GUNU-721912 format. One record per atom (N, C-alpha, C, CB): x, y, z; residue number from 1. Coordinates in Angstrom, 2 decimals. Glycine has a CB too. Layout:
BEGIN
R,X,Y,Z,NUM
...
***
This chain:
BEGIN
R,0.84,-1.18,0.00,1
R,0.00,0.01,0.01,1
R,0.89,1.25,0.00,1
R,-0.96,0.03,1.25,1
R,0.61,2.14,-0.91,2
R,1.39,3.38,-1.00,2
R,0.66,4.43,-0.20,2
R,1.59,3.83,-2.48,2
R,1.40,5.09,0.72,3
R,0.83,6.16,1.52,3
R,1.04,7.49,0.81,3
R,1.46,6.19,2.93,3
R,0.00,8.28,0.77,4
R,0.13,9.60,0.20,4
R,0.43,10.58,1.31,4
R,-1.16,10.01,-0.57,4
R,1.36,11.49,1.05,5
R,1.71,12.50,2.02,5
R,0.71,13.63,1.94,5
R,3.14,13.01,1.79,5
R,0.29,14.11,3.09,6
R,-0.64,15.25,3.14,6
R,0.08,16.52,2.71,6
R,-1.24,15.41,4.55,6
R,1.30,16.71,3.19,7
R,2.03,17.92,2.89,7
R,2.96,17.70,1.71,7
R,2.82,18.39,4.11,7
R,2.84,18.51,0.72,8
R,3.74,18.42,-0.44,8
R,4.88,19.38,-0.22,8
R,2.99,18.73,-1.76,8
R,5.98,19.08,-0.78,9
R,7.17,19.92,-0.70,9
R,7.12,20.89,-1.87,9
R,8.48,19.07,-0.71,9
R,7.38,22.16,-1.58,10
R,7.43,23.18,-2.61,10
R,8.88,23.61,-2.74,10
R,6.49,24.40,-2.28,10
R,9.39,23.63,-3.94,11
R,10.77,24.05,-4.17,11
R,10.80,25.56,-4.33,11
R,11.36,23.35,-5.42,11
R,11.88,26.16,-3.81,12
R,12.07,27.58,-4.00,12
R,13.55,27.87,-4.10,12
R,11.44,28.39,-2.86,12
R,13.88,28.97,-4.68,13
R,15.26,29.38,-4.82,13
R,15.62,30.37,-3.71,13
R,15.52,30.00,-6.20,13
R,16.80,30.28,-3.19,14
R,17.28,31.19,-2.15,14
R,18.59,31.76,-2.58,14
R,17.41,30.49,-0.79,14
R,18.73,33.06,-2.48,15
R,19.99,33.73,-2.84,15
R,20.73,34.08,-1.55,15
R,19.72,35.03,-3.70,15
R,21.98,33.64,-1.46,16
R,22.81,33.89,-0.28,16
R,24.18,34.41,-0.71,16
R,22.97,32.60,0.56,16
R,24.75,35.26,0.11,17
R,26.13,35.68,-0.11,17
R,27.04,34.45,0.06,17
R,26.53,36.84,0.89,17
R,28.15,34.40,-0.65,18
R,29.06,33.24,-0.55,18
R,29.48,32.92,0.88,18
R,30.29,33.48,-1.37,18
R,29.77,33.94,1.68,19
R,30.16,33.72,3.06,19
R,29.05,33.07,3.88,19
R,30.57,35.04,3.69,19
R,27.83,33.56,3.68,20
R,26.69,32.98,4.40,20
R,26.43,31.55,3.96,20
R,25.42,33.83,4.20,20
R,26.57,31.28,2.69,21
R,26.42,29.90,2.17,21
R,27.46,28.98,2.77,21
R,26.53,29.88,0.63,21
R,28.69,29.45,2.88,22
R,29.77,28.63,3.46,22
R,29.46,28.36,4.94,22
R,31.17,29.35,3.32,22
R,28.93,29.34,5.65,23
R,28.54,29.13,7.06,23
R,27.39,28.13,7.15,23
R,28.13,30.46,7.72,23
R,26.42,28.23,6.24,24
R,25.31,27.28,6.23,24
R,25.84,25.87,5.98,24
R,24.27,27.66,5.15,24
R,26.71,25.71,5.02,25
R,27.26,24.40,4.70,25
R,28.01,23.80,5.89,25
R,28.19,24.49,3.50,25
R,28.79,24.63,6.61,26
R,29.49,24.13,7.81,26
R,28.48,23.70,8.86,26
R,30.45,25.23,8.40,26
R,27.44,24.50,9.02,27
R,26.41,24.19,10.02,27
R,25.69,22.88,9.67,27
R,25.38,25.35,10.12,27
R,25.39,22.69,8.38,28
R,24.75,21.47,7.90,28
R,25.61,20.27,8.23,28
R,24.50,21.54,6.39,28
R,26.90,20.41,7.98,29
R,27.85,19.29,8.25,29
R,27.97,19.03,9.75,29
R,29.27,19.61,7.66,29
R,28.09,20.09,10.55,30
R,28.25,19.94,11.99,30
R,27.05,19.27,12.65,30
R,28.48,21.28,12.63,30
R,25.88,19.59,12.19,31
R,24.67,19.01,12.79,31
R,24.26,17.70,12.10,31
R,23.50,20.02,12.73,31
R,25.07,17.27,11.17,32
R,24.84,16.00,10.45,32
R,23.47,16.02,9.77,32
R,24.95,14.79,11.43,32
R,23.13,17.17,9.23,33
R,21.86,17.33,8.53,33
R,21.94,16.64,7.17,33
R,21.49,18.84,8.36,33
R,20.87,16.02,6.72,34
R,20.92,15.34,5.43,34
R,21.02,16.29,4.24,34
R,19.70,14.49,5.27,34
R,20.61,17.59,4.45,35
R,20.65,18.52,3.31,35
R,20.56,19.95,3.80,35
R,19.52,18.23,2.32,35
R,20.83,20.87,2.89,36
R,20.62,22.28,3.19,36
R,19.15,22.55,3.47,36
R,21.13,23.16,2.03,36
R,18.31,21.91,2.71,37
R,16.85,22.10,2.89,37
R,16.43,21.72,4.30,37
R,16.05,21.26,1.85,37
R,16.91,20.59,4.76,38
R,16.58,20.14,6.12,38
R,17.09,21.16,7.17,38
R,17.19,18.72,6.38,38
R,18.28,21.67,6.95,39
R,18.84,22.67,7.87,39
R,18.00,23.94,7.87,39
R,20.29,22.99,7.49,39
R,17.61,24.39,6.69,40
R,16.79,25.61,6.62,40
R,15.44,25.39,7.28,40
R,16.59,26.06,5.15,40
R,14.85,24.22,7.09,41
R,13.56,23.92,7.78,41
R,13.74,23.99,9.30,41
R,13.02,22.52,7.38,41
R,14.87,23.46,9.81,42
R,15.14,23.50,11.25,42
R,15.28,24.94,11.73,42
R,16.42,22.71,11.59,42
R,15.97,25.77,10.97,43
R,16.13,27.17,11.35,43
R,14.79,27.90,11.33,43
R,17.11,27.86,10.42,43
R,13.96,27.64,10.35,44
R,12.64,28.25,10.29,44
R,11.80,27.83,11.46,44
R,11.94,27.90,8.99,44
R,11.81,26.53,11.77,45
R,11.02,26.06,12.92,45
R,11.48,26.67,14.23,45
R,11.08,24.55,13.02,45
R,12.79,26.84,14.36,46
R,13.33,27.47,15.56,46
R,12.83,28.90,15.70,46
R,14.87,27.45,15.53,46
R,12.82,29.64,14.63,47
R,12.32,31.02,14.65,47
R,10.82,31.06,14.93,47
R,12.62,31.73,13.32,47
R,10.07,30.14,14.31,48
R,8.63,30.11,14.55,48
R,8.32,29.73,16.01,48
R,7.96,29.11,13.59,48
R,9.13,28.84,16.58,49
R,8.97,28.50,17.99,49
R,9.20,29.72,18.86,49
R,9.93,27.37,18.39,49
R,10.28,30.45,18.60,50
R,10.57,31.64,19.39,50
R,9.43,32.66,19.29,50
R,11.90,32.28,18.93,50
R,8.88,32.80,18.10,51
R,7.77,33.72,17.90,51
R,6.52,33.27,18.70,51
R,7.43,33.82,16.38,51
R,6.18,31.99,18.58,52
R,5.02,31.46,19.30,52
R,5.19,31.59,20.80,52
R,4.79,30.02,18.94,52
R,6.41,31.36,21.29,53
R,6.64,31.36,22.73,53
R,6.80,32.79,23.28,53
R,7.88,30.54,23.06,53
R,6.63,33.79,22.44,54
R,6.62,35.16,22.92,54
R,5.40,35.46,23.77,54
R,6.68,36.10,21.76,54
R,4.37,34.69,23.59,55
R,3.12,34.85,24.36,55
R,3.19,33.98,25.61,55
R,1.87,34.45,23.50,55
R,3.05,34.59,26.81,56
R,3.10,33.80,28.05,56
R,2.04,32.74,28.16,56
R,2.99,34.70,29.22,56
R,0.95,32.90,27.40,57
R,-0.14,31.89,27.41,57
R,-0.01,30.86,26.31,57
R,-1.48,32.57,27.29,57
R,1.07,30.90,25.53,58
R,1.28,29.96,24.44,58
R,1.42,28.54,24.98,58
R,2.53,30.35,23.63,58
R,0.87,27.60,24.23,59
R,1.03,26.18,24.54,59
R,2.52,25.84,24.43,59
R,0.16,25.29,23.58,59
R,3.07,25.16,25.44,60
R,4.50,24.88,25.48,60
R,4.78,23.51,26.05,60
R,5.22,25.93,26.28,60
R,5.96,23.00,25.70,61
R,6.50,21.75,26.28,61
R,7.93,22.06,26.65,61
R,6.39,20.51,25.28,61
R,8.46,21.34,27.63,62
R,9.85,21.53,28.03,62
R,10.43,20.25,28.60,62
R,9.97,22.67,29.04,62
R,11.73,20.16,28.54,63
R,12.45,19.11,29.27,63
R,13.37,19.80,30.28,63
R,13.27,18.18,28.28,63
R,13.41,19.23,31.46,64
R,14.26,19.75,32.51,64
R,15.28,18.66,32.82,64
R,13.43,20.16,33.78,64
R,16.55,19.04,32.86,65
R,17.63,18.11,33.19,65
R,18.22,18.53,34.53,65
R,18.73,18.09,32.08,65
R,18.25,17.59,35.46,66
R,18.76,17.88,36.82,66
R,19.85,16.87,37.18,66
R,17.61,17.83,37.89,66
R,20.90,17.34,37.81,67
R,21.94,16.50,38.40,67
R,22.04,16.82,39.88,67
R,23.30,16.72,37.70,67
R,22.10,15.76,40.68,68
R,22.23,15.96,42.13,68
R,22.81,14.69,42.74,68
R,20.85,16.31,42.79,68
R,23.22,14.85,43.98,69
R,23.73,13.71,44.74,69
R,22.61,13.24,45.66,69
R,25.02,14.08,45.57,69
R,22.21,11.97,45.52,70
R,21.08,11.52,46.33,70
R,21.46,11.31,47.79,70
R,20.51,10.24,45.77,70
R,22.75,11.36,48.11,71
R,23.18,11.25,49.51,71
R,23.17,12.59,50.26,71
R,24.57,10.67,49.57,71
R,22.83,13.66,49.51,72
R,22.77,14.97,50.14,72
R,21.44,15.08,50.91,72
R,22.89,16.12,49.07,72
R,21.54,15.48,52.13,73
R,20.43,15.50,53.06,73
R,19.21,16.24,52.51,73
R,20.87,16.12,54.36,73
R,18.09,15.54,52.39,74
R,16.80,16.14,52.07,74
R,16.56,16.46,50.61,74
R,16.65,17.36,52.83,74
R,17.53,16.26,49.73,75
R,17.30,16.68,48.34,75
R,16.19,15.87,47.68,75
R,18.59,16.55,47.53,75
R,16.09,14.59,47.94,76
R,15.04,13.77,47.32,76
R,13.66,14.20,47.80,76
R,15.26,12.27,47.65,76
R,13.54,14.49,49.09,77
R,12.24,14.90,49.62,77
R,11.85,16.26,49.04,77
R,12.28,14.95,51.18,77
R,12.78,17.19,48.95,78
R,12.46,18.51,48.40,78
R,12.09,18.42,46.93,78
R,13.64,19.46,48.58,78
R,12.83,17.60,46.17,79
R,12.54,17.45,44.74,79
R,11.18,16.78,44.54,79
R,13.64,16.64,44.05,79
R,10.88,15.75,45.32,80
R,9.57,15.08,45.23,80
R,8.45,16.04,45.55,80
R,9.51,13.88,46.17,80
R,8.62,16.85,46.58,81
R,7.58,17.84,46.96,81
R,7.36,18.85,45.83,81
R,7.97,18.59,48.26,81
R,8.41,19.29,45.20,82
R,8.27,20.25,44.08,82
R,7.60,19.59,42.89,82
R,9.64,20.81,43.66,82
R,7.91,18.32,42.64,83
R,7.25,17.61,41.53,83
R,5.77,17.43,41.81,83
R,7.91,16.24,41.29,83
R,5.41,17.17,43.05,84
R,3.98,17.06,43.38,84
R,3.29,18.41,43.22,84
R,3.79,16.53,44.84,84
R,3.97,19.46,43.55,85
R,3.40,20.82,43.41,85
R,3.07,21.11,41.95,85
R,4.37,21.88,43.95,85
R,3.90,20.67,41.03,86
R,3.71,20.91,39.60,86
R,3.16,19.69,38.90,86
R,5.02,21.33,38.96,86
R,2.54,18.76,39.62,87
R,2.10,17.46,39.07,87
R,1.25,17.54,37.83,87
R,1.35,16.73,40.10,87
R,0.36,18.55,37.73,88
R,-0.51,18.64,36.56,88
R,0.26,19.00,35.29,88
R,-1.60,19.67,36.79,88
R,1.46,19.51,35.46,89
R,2.27,19.95,34.32,89
R,3.35,18.91,33.96,89
R,2.94,21.30,34.64,89
R,3.53,17.91,34.79,90
R,4.58,16.92,34.54,90
R,3.97,15.72,33.80,90
R,5.27,16.47,35.89,90
R,4.54,15.42,32.63,91
R,4.09,14.25,31.85,91
R,4.86,13.01,32.25,91
R,4.25,14.51,30.36,91
R,6.16,13.17,32.51,92
R,6.94,12.03,33.00,92
R,8.18,12.57,33.68,92
R,7.32,11.05,31.84,92
R,8.75,11.68,34.50,93
R,10.01,11.96,35.17,93
R,10.81,10.68,35.10,93
R,9.80,12.44,36.66,93
R,12.06,10.80,34.67,94
R,12.93,9.61,34.57,94
R,14.17,9.86,35.41,94
R,13.32,9.30,33.08,94
R,14.49,8.88,36.24,95
R,15.59,9.00,37.19,95
R,16.57,7.86,36.94,95
R,15.07,8.98,38.64,95
R,17.86,8.19,36.89,96
R,18.86,7.17,36.74,96
R,20.05,7.48,37.64,96
R,19.30,7.04,35.28,96
R,20.67,6.43,38.13,97
R,21.87,6.58,38.97,97
R,23.10,6.57,38.07,97
R,21.96,5.45,40.04,97
R,23.95,7.54,38.28,98
R,25.22,7.62,37.59,98
R,26.28,7.03,38.53,98
R,25.56,9.09,37.16,98
R,27.53,7.21,38.24,99
R,28.58,6.69,39.11,99
R,28.62,7.49,40.39,99
R,29.94,6.72,38.40,99
R,29.07,6.84,41.43,100
R,29.12,7.48,42.73,100
R,27.71,7.67,43.27,100
R,29.85,8.82,42.63,100
R,27.47,8.75,43.91,101
R,26.15,9.05,44.48,101
R,25.36,10.02,43.60,101
R,26.30,9.62,45.89,101
R,25.81,10.23,42.38,102
R,25.19,11.24,41.48,102
R,23.99,10.63,40.77,102
R,26.23,11.78,40.44,102
R,22.94,11.45,40.64,103
R,21.73,11.04,39.94,103
R,21.42,12.03,38.83,103
R,20.55,10.92,40.91,103
R,20.81,11.51,37.77,104
R,20.30,12.31,36.66,104
R,18.79,12.16,36.67,104
R,20.93,11.87,35.28,104
R,18.09,13.28,36.59,105
R,16.65,13.27,36.47,105
R,16.25,14.11,35.28,105
R,15.98,13.78,37.77,105
R,15.37,13.55,34.42,106
R,14.86,14.26,33.25,106
R,13.33,14.31,33.42,106
R,15.28,13.54,31.88,106
R,12.78,15.52,33.30,107
R,11.36,15.74,33.54,107
R,10.77,16.43,32.32,107
R,11.13,16.58,34.83,107
R,9.63,15.93,31.82,108
R,8.92,16.57,30.71,108
R,7.75,17.36,31.26,108
R,8.44,15.52,29.66,108
R,7.64,18.62,30.84,109
R,6.60,19.53,31.29,109
R,5.70,19.93,30.14,109
R,7.20,20.77,31.95,109
R,4.43,20.20,30.43,110
R,3.46,20.72,29.44,110
R,2.65,21.83,30.10,110
R,2.52,19.58,28.90,110
R,2.11,22.73,29.28,111
R,1.24,23.78,29.80,111
R,1.47,25.10,29.08,111
R,1.45,23.95,31.29,111
R,0.99,26.15,29.70,112
R,1.25,27.49,29.17,112
R,2.71,27.82,29.37,112
R,0.35,28.56,29.84,112
R,3.30,28.63,28.46,113
R,4.71,28.95,28.54,113
R,5.07,29.48,29.93,113
R,5.08,29.95,27.47,113
R,4.27,30.41,30.46,114
R,4.60,30.98,31.77,114
R,4.59,29.94,32.86,114
R,3.62,32.09,32.12,114
R,3.68,28.98,32.81,115
R,3.62,27.91,33.82,115
R,4.81,26.94,33.67,115
R,2.29,27.14,33.70,115
R,5.13,26.60,32.41,116
R,6.22,25.67,32.16,116
R,7.55,26.26,32.64,116
R,6.28,25.32,30.68,116
R,7.75,27.55,32.37,117
R,9.00,28.18,32.83,117
R,9.04,28.25,34.35,117
R,9.14,29.60,32.24,117
R,7.91,28.61,34.97,118
R,7.87,28.68,36.45,118
R,8.17,27.31,37.04,118
R,6.49,29.18,36.95,118
R,7.60,26.25,36.47,119
R,7.84,24.90,37.00,119
R,9.30,24.52,36.80,119
R,6.92,23.85,36.32,119
R,9.86,24.78,35.63,120
R,11.27,24.45,35.36,120
R,12.19,25.20,36.31,120
R,11.64,24.77,33.89,120
R,11.93,26.47,36.53,121
R,12.75,27.28,37.44,121
R,12.64,26.76,38.88,121
R,12.31,28.76,37.38,121
R,11.45,26.42,39.31,122
R,11.26,25.87,40.66,122
R,11.99,24.53,40.82,122
R,9.76,25.69,40.95,122
R,11.90,23.66,39.81,123
R,12.54,22.36,39.90,123
R,14.06,22.49,39.94,123
R,12.11,21.49,38.73,123
R,14.63,23.33,39.10,124
R,16.07,23.44,39.12,124
R,16.57,24.27,40.30,124
R,16.55,24.05,37.82,124
R,15.67,24.97,40.95,125
R,16.05,25.76,42.09,125
R,15.95,25.04,43.42,125
R,15.23,26.98,42.14,125
R,15.57,23.77,43.40,126
R,15.47,22.98,44.64,126
R,16.87,22.91,45.29,126
R,14.91,21.52,44.34,126
R,16.91,23.20,46.57,127
R,18.19,23.15,47.30,127
R,18.76,21.74,47.19,127
R,18.00,23.56,48.80,127
R,20.00,21.64,46.76,128
R,20.68,20.36,46.59,128
R,20.85,19.97,45.12,128
R,19.93,19.28,47.31,128
R,20.14,20.68,44.22,129
R,20.33,20.42,42.79,129
R,21.67,21.07,42.39,129
R,19.11,21.00,41.94,129
R,22.58,20.27,41.83,130
R,23.89,20.78,41.48,130
R,23.94,21.35,40.06,130
R,24.91,19.69,41.62,130
R,23.07,20.88,39.20,131
R,22.95,21.40,37.83,131
R,21.52,21.26,37.45,131
R,23.88,20.66,36.82,131
R,20.97,22.34,36.86,132
R,19.60,22.31,36.36,132
R,19.48,23.18,35.12,132
R,18.60,22.78,37.46,132
R,18.93,22.61,34.08,133
R,18.79,23.32,32.82,133
R,17.48,22.88,32.18,133
R,20.00,23.06,31.86,133
R,16.86,23.76,31.37,134
R,15.66,23.35,30.66,134
R,15.67,23.88,29.23,134
R,14.42,23.84,31.39,134
R,14.93,23.18,28.40,135
R,14.72,23.55,27.01,135
R,13.23,23.60,26.76,135
R,15.43,22.54,26.03,135
R,12.75,24.68,26.15,136
R,11.32,24.86,25.95,136
R,11.04,24.93,24.44,136
R,10.79,26.14,26.68,136
R,9.87,24.45,24.05,137
R,9.49,24.45,22.62,137
R,7.99,24.61,22.49,137
R,9.95,23.16,21.93,137
R,7.58,24.91,21.28,138
R,6.15,25.02,20.95,138
R,5.76,23.78,20.15,138
R,5.84,26.34,20.14,138
R,4.82,22.99,20.67,139
R,4.39,21.81,19.90,139
R,3.66,22.17,18.62,139
R,3.50,20.96,20.75,139
R,3.16,23.40,18.50,140
R,2.45,23.83,17.30,140
R,3.38,23.83,16.07,140
R,1.86,25.23,17.51,140
R,4.67,24.06,16.27,141
R,5.60,24.10,15.15,141
R,5.67,22.72,14.46,141
R,6.99,24.54,15.64,141
R,5.40,21.67,15.22,142
R,5.38,20.30,14.66,142
R,3.97,19.86,14.32,142
R,6.00,19.31,15.64,142
R,3.02,20.80,14.39,143
R,1.64,20.48,14.05,143
R,0.84,19.85,15.19,143
R,1.62,19.56,12.87,143
R,1.33,19.97,16.41,144
R,0.67,19.31,17.56,144
R,0.28,20.29,18.65,144
R,1.57,18.25,18.14,144
R,-0.08,19.72,19.77,145
R,-0.43,20.49,20.97,145
R,0.00,19.68,22.16,145
R,-1.96,20.82,21.03,145
R,0.21,20.34,23.29,146
R,0.67,19.65,24.49,146
R,-0.36,18.72,25.08,146
R,1.07,20.64,25.53,146
R,-1.63,19.02,24.85,147
R,-2.67,18.22,25.46,147
R,-2.99,18.62,26.89,147
R,-2.28,16.79,25.41,147
R,-2.31,19.67,27.38,148
R,-2.55,20.14,28.75,148
R,-3.89,20.84,28.80,148
R,-1.41,21.08,29.23,148
R,-4.73,20.43,29.75,149
R,-6.03,21.04,29.93,149
R,-5.99,21.89,31.21,149
R,-7.15,19.95,30.00,149
R,-6.39,23.14,31.05,150
R,-6.42,24.03,32.21,150
R,-7.75,23.83,32.94,150
R,-6.23,25.53,31.78,150
R,-7.73,23.87,34.26,151
R,-8.93,23.57,35.04,151
R,-10.18,24.34,34.60,151
R,-8.66,23.86,36.49,151
R,-10.01,25.59,34.22,152
R,-11.19,26.36,33.81,152
R,-11.69,26.02,32.43,152
R,-10.89,27.82,33.88,152
R,-11.01,25.13,31.72,153
R,-11.46,24.68,30.40,153
R,-12.03,23.25,30.43,153
R,-10.30,24.74,29.41,153
R,-11.99,22.62,31.59,154
R,-12.47,21.25,31.67,154
R,-14.00,21.21,31.64,154
R,-11.94,20.57,32.92,154
R,-14.50,20.20,30.96,155
R,-15.94,19.97,30.94,155
R,-16.35,19.39,32.30,155
R,-16.36,19.01,29.75,155
R,-17.53,19.72,32.78,156
R,-17.99,19.15,34.04,156
R,-18.01,17.61,33.98,156
R,-19.38,19.69,34.40,156
R,-17.65,16.96,35.07,157
R,-17.63,15.49,35.08,157
R,-19.02,14.93,35.30,157
R,-16.69,14.98,36.17,157
R,-19.90,15.71,35.86,158
R,-21.30,15.24,36.02,158
R,-22.21,16.46,35.92,158
R,-21.51,14.49,37.40,158
R,-23.42,16.27,35.48,159
R,-24.33,17.41,35.33,159
R,-24.64,18.04,36.68,159
R,-25.64,16.98,34.65,159
R,-24.78,19.41,36.69,160
R,-25.12,20.07,37.96,160
R,-26.53,19.68,38.40,160
R,-25.01,21.60,37.81,160
R,-26.70,19.69,39.72,161
R,-28.06,19.46,40.22,161
R,-28.10,18.31,41.06,161
R,-29.04,19.29,39.14,161
***
């Protein structure tokens, strides 16, 4: 069975100065991109994401990377409490032990941009976290949505009365 693609590719010509083209080619090679076209699509999506995320109410997703030592007093309890506080925005949390007493935790967040950033900042700000970083994106750029439902948008679970 042959699948038909919904989106067709449109070819276009782009004029670049030789220096800019050389920089693009280096960037394509460094990121192991299959083509200039793929690299340009990535750059466009990055700009569109930045534009969409300019709105604090924009639908957003993020990953948070945390490193800590689990033998440090109270860090696990504080991190767990913060995760429970932001529970509606956390899609998953993955924890792995590295060498020594060091742990890596990766957390996926969904929600409004302002909420996702607040959650990421709170999580990486937990006392005992030795490294915390996050990356935020707009699922709309890939044609999707986070699926996060805000309480005031939920349909009633049972009829009033």
